C-alpha positions as CSV (number, residue, x, y, z in Angstrom):
1,M,0.0,0.0,0.0
2,R,1.0,3.6,-0.4
3,R,2.9,4.9,2.7
4,D,4.0,8.5,3.2
5,I,5.7,10.1,6.2
6,T,5.6,13.8,6.6
7,T,7.3,15.9,9.3
8,W,6.8,19.6,10.2
9,W,7.7,21.9,13.0
10,S,4.5,22.4,15.1
11,P,4.0,26.0,16.3
12,N,1.5,24.7,18.9
13,L,3.9,22.2,20.4
14,D,7.2,23.8,19.5
15,K,8.7,20.6,18.2
16,N,8.9,18.4,15.1
17,M,5.9,16.2,14.7
18,E,5.6,13.3,12.3
19,I,2.5,11.8,10.6
20,C,2.3,8.6,8.5
21,A,-0.4,8.3,5.9
22,Y,-1.4,4.9,4.6
23,G,-3.4,4.6,1.4
24,H,-4.5,6.8,-1.5
25,F,-8.2,7.4,-1.1
26,G,-11.2,7.0,1.2
27,T,-12.7,8.2,4.5
28,A,-9.8,9.5,6.6
29,I,-9.1,7.7,9.9
30,L,-7.0,9.7,12.3
31,M,-5.2,7.4,14.7
32,F,-4.0,8.5,18.2
33,P,-1.3,6.3,19.7
34,S,-1.7,4.6,23.1
35,A,0.2,5.8,26.2
36,A,3.6,7.2,25.4
37,A,3.9,5.6,21.9
38,D,4.7,7.2,18.6
39,Y,3.2,7.6,15.2
40,L,4.5,4.2,13.9
41,E,3.0,2.2,16.8
42,Y,0.1,0.9,14.9
43,E,2.3,-0.2,12.1
44,R,4.8,-2.0,14.4
45,F,2.0,-3.9,16.1
46,Y,0.4,-4.9,12.8
47,L,-2.9,-3.0,13.3
48,I,-2.3,-1.3,10.0
49,D,-1.8,-4.8,8.4
50,S,-5.1,-5.9,9.9
51,I,-7.0,-3.2,7.9
52,A,-4.8,-3.3,4.8
53,P,-7.5,-4.7,2.5
54,F,-9.7,-1.7,3.3
55,I,-6.9,0.7,2.7
56,E,-5.8,-0.9,-0.5
57,A,-9.4,-0.9,-1.7
58,G,-9.7,2.8,-1.2
59,K,-12.4,2.4,1.6
60,V,-10.3,4.3,4.1
61,K,-7.1,6.3,4.3
62,V,-5.3,6.2,7.6
63,Y,-3.3,9.0,9.3
64,S,-1.2,8.0,12.3
65,I,0.2,10.8,14.5
66,N,2.5,11.1,17.4
67,S,1.4,11.4,21.0
68,I,2.8,13.7,23.6
69,N,1.4,11.8,26.6
70,S,5.0,11.5,28.0
71,E,5.1,15.3,28.1
72,S,1.7,15.7,29.6
73,W,-0.4,13.2,31.7
74,L,2.4,10.6,31.9
75,N,5.1,13.1,32.9
76,D,5.5,13.1,36.7
77,R,8.2,15.7,36.6
78,I,5.8,18.6,36.0
79,T,2.7,20.0,37.8
80,G,-0.8,19.1,37.0
81,R,-1.4,22.5,35.6
82,E,1.6,22.1,33.3
83,K,0.2,18.8,32.1
84,A,-3.2,20.3,31.3
85,I,-1.6,23.2,29.4
86,R,0.5,20.7,27.3
87,H,-2.6,18.6,26.6
88,Q,-4.5,21.6,25.4
89,Q,-1.5,22.5,23.1
90,Y,-1.9,19.0,21.7
91,N,-5.6,19.5,21.0
92,N,-4.7,22.7,19.2
93,Y,-2.1,20.9,17.1
94,V,-4.6,18.3,16.1
95,V,-7.3,20.7,15.0
96,E,-5.2,23.6,13.6
97,E,-2.4,21.6,12.0
98,V,-3.3,17.9,11.5
99,V,-6.8,18.4,10.2
100,P,-5.7,21.0,7.5
101,F,-2.9,18.7,6.5
102,I,-5.4,15.9,5.9
103,F,-7.6,18.1,3.9
104,R,-4.6,19.2,1.7
105,D,-3.4,15.7,1.4
106,C,-6.9,14.6,0.2
107,D,-7.4,17.5,-2.1
108,G,-10.3,18.8,-0.2
109,Q,-12.4,18.3,2.9
110,V,-13.1,14.7,3.7
111,P,-14.9,13.0,6.6
112,I,-12.4,12.4,9.4
113,I,-13.0,9.5,11.9
114,T,-10.8,9.5,15.0
115,S,-9.6,6.3,16.4
116,G,-7.3,4.9,19.1
117,V,-6.7,2.2,21.7
118,S,-6.4,2.6,25.5
119,L,-5.3,6.3,26.2
120,G,-5.5,6.9,22.5
121,A,-9.2,6.0,22.7
122,L,-9.7,8.8,25.2
123,H,-8.0,11.3,22.8
124,A,-10.0,10.0,19.9
125,A,-13.4,10.2,21.6
126,N,-12.6,13.5,23.3
127,S,-11.6,15.0,19.9
128,L,-14.9,14.2,18.5
129,F,-17.0,15.2,21.5
130,R,-15.2,18.5,21.8
131,R,-15.3,19.3,18.1
132,P,-18.1,17.6,16.2
133,D,-17.9,20.5,13.8
134,V,-14.5,19.2,12.7
135,F,-14.7,15.4,13.2
136,D,-17.3,13.0,11.8
137,G,-17.0,10.0,14.2
138,T,-14.8,7.9,16.4
139,I,-13.8,4.3,16.8
140,A,-12.7,4.1,20.4
141,M,-11.2,0.8,21.6
142,S,-10.6,-0.2,25.2
143,G,-10.7,3.3,26.5
144,I,-11.4,5.1,29.8
145,Y,-13.2,8.3,29.2
146,D,-12.6,9.9,32.6
147,L,-9.5,12.1,32.6
148,K,-9.3,11.9,36.4
149,E,-7.9,8.4,35.9
150,Y,-4.8,10.0,34.4
151,S,-4.6,13.4,36.2
152,K,-3.6,12.0,39.6
153,G,-5.8,14.2,41.7
154,Y,-5.3,17.4,39.7
155,F,-8.5,18.8,38.1
156,D,-9.1,22.2,36.7
157,E,-11.3,23.8,34.0
158,D,-9.0,22.5,31.2
159,C,-9.1,19.0,32.7
160,Y,-12.9,19.2,33.0
161,F,-13.3,20.1,29.3
162,N,-11.1,17.2,28.3
163,S,-12.9,14.6,30.4
164,P,-15.9,13.4,28.5
165,T,-17.6,11.7,31.5
166,D,-17.5,15.1,33.2
167,Y,-18.5,17.6,30.5
168,L,-20.8,15.6,28.4
169,P,-23.5,15.1,31.1
170,N,-23.7,18.9,31.4
171,L,-23.8,19.7,27.7
172,T,-27.1,21.4,26.9
173,D,-26.2,23.6,24.0
174,Q,-28.5,22.4,21.2
175,Y,-26.1,23.4,18.4
176,W,-23.3,21.1,19.7
177,L,-25.8,18.4,20.7
178,N,-27.4,18.4,17.3
179,L,-24.0,18.1,15.6
180,L,-23.2,15.0,17.8
181,R,-26.7,13.6,17.1
182,S,-26.0,13.8,13.4
183,K,-23.0,11.4,13.6
184,H,-23.3,7.9,12.2
185,H,-20.0,6.6,13.4
186,I,-19.6,6.6,17.1
187,H,-18.2,3.2,17.9
188,V,-17.2,2.2,21.5
189,L,-15.6,-1.2,21.8
190,T,-14.0,-3.0,24.7
191,G,-13.0,-6.5,25.6
192,S,-13.9,-8.1,29.0
193,G,-10.6,-9.9,29.6
194,N,-7.5,-9.0,31.6
195,Y,-6.8,-5.3,32.1
196,E,-9.9,-4.3,30.2
197,D,-12.5,-2.0,31.9
198,P,-15.8,-2.6,30.1
199,N,-17.6,-0.5,32.7
200,A,-15.8,2.6,31.3
201,S,-17.3,1.9,27.9
202,V,-20.8,1.3,29.4
203,E,-20.5,4.6,31.3
204,I,-19.7,6.7,28.3
205,A,-22.4,4.9,26.3
206,G,-25.0,5.7,29.0
207,I,-24.1,9.3,28.9
208,L,-24.4,9.4,25.1
209,D,-27.8,7.6,25.4
210,S,-29.0,10.2,27.9
211,K,-28.2,12.9,25.4
212,G,-29.9,11.2,22.4
213,I,-26.5,10.8,20.7
214,P,-26.4,7.6,18.5
215,Y,-23.6,5.2,19.2
216,D,-22.6,1.5,18.9
217,L,-21.4,-0.2,22.1
218,D,-19.7,-3.5,21.4
219,I,-18.5,-5.5,24.5
220,W,-16.4,-8.4,23.5
221,G,-15.8,-11.5,25.7
222,N,-13.3,-12.6,28.3
223,D,-11.0,-13.9,25.6
224,Y,-10.4,-10.3,24.5
225,T,-7.7,-8.7,26.7
226,H,-6.2,-5.2,26.8
227,D,-3.7,-6.1,24.1
228,W,-3.0,-6.0,20.4
229,P,-4.7,-9.2,19.2
230,T,-8.0,-7.7,20.5
231,W,-7.5,-4.4,18.6
232,R,-6.4,-6.2,15.5
233,A,-9.7,-8.0,15.6
234,M,-11.9,-5.0,16.5
235,L,-10.8,-2.4,14.0
236,P,-11.3,-4.4,10.8
237,H,-14.6,-5.6,12.2
238,V,-15.9,-2.1,12.6
239,I,-14.5,-0.9,9.2
240,G,-15.8,-4.0,7.4
241,S,-19.2,-4.0,8.9
242,K,-20.0,-0.3,9.5
243,F,-18.3,1.6,6.7
């Protein structure tokens, strides 16, 4: 398949950031790495290979970006406030830099579906829920959607507005609610095996349901643990059956 790596200096993050594009055409899928991983994580662990038939057929085009989790929520050398600021800079990088890059690369505006596993699932879902005017859906796998699980006791306004289990229940603005209600690709998946937390997916699904936001909740069995074989099964399942 076609594979292109692009790097640029991010003014939002004040550092070089890489992005790898897989494919030539199709709905754009923007992949957020797990934990402290990089933009090639999904390639190294063969998640890209698992959806290669859909990429090569032009059904989807995948964009995998770097995380900065090691500079924000996973960085114990800085304060909670500094972590929140860095996280917000990352949000700005995604919306102000990555999204325009995808549009240029696709020769125009295309639907962008966010996706990720574990901590990447939080970033993916949060990106959609915060900016449904920019993103068109999410495929969130094995995520926890409460930022307090990562902020280690620190919680301010920026944390609140990046913690879907906190801000979504209080969302009443009909403009943003109607945008979310118009989405056809909100897919929340989890296994039930070791190190999975299906209750986290049930919780976010319940919040979406209370707001009249359509979603698919898919809870897989105890054989599906918090690991790559699970996600290599989940992502092609969603793309093959829902796209």
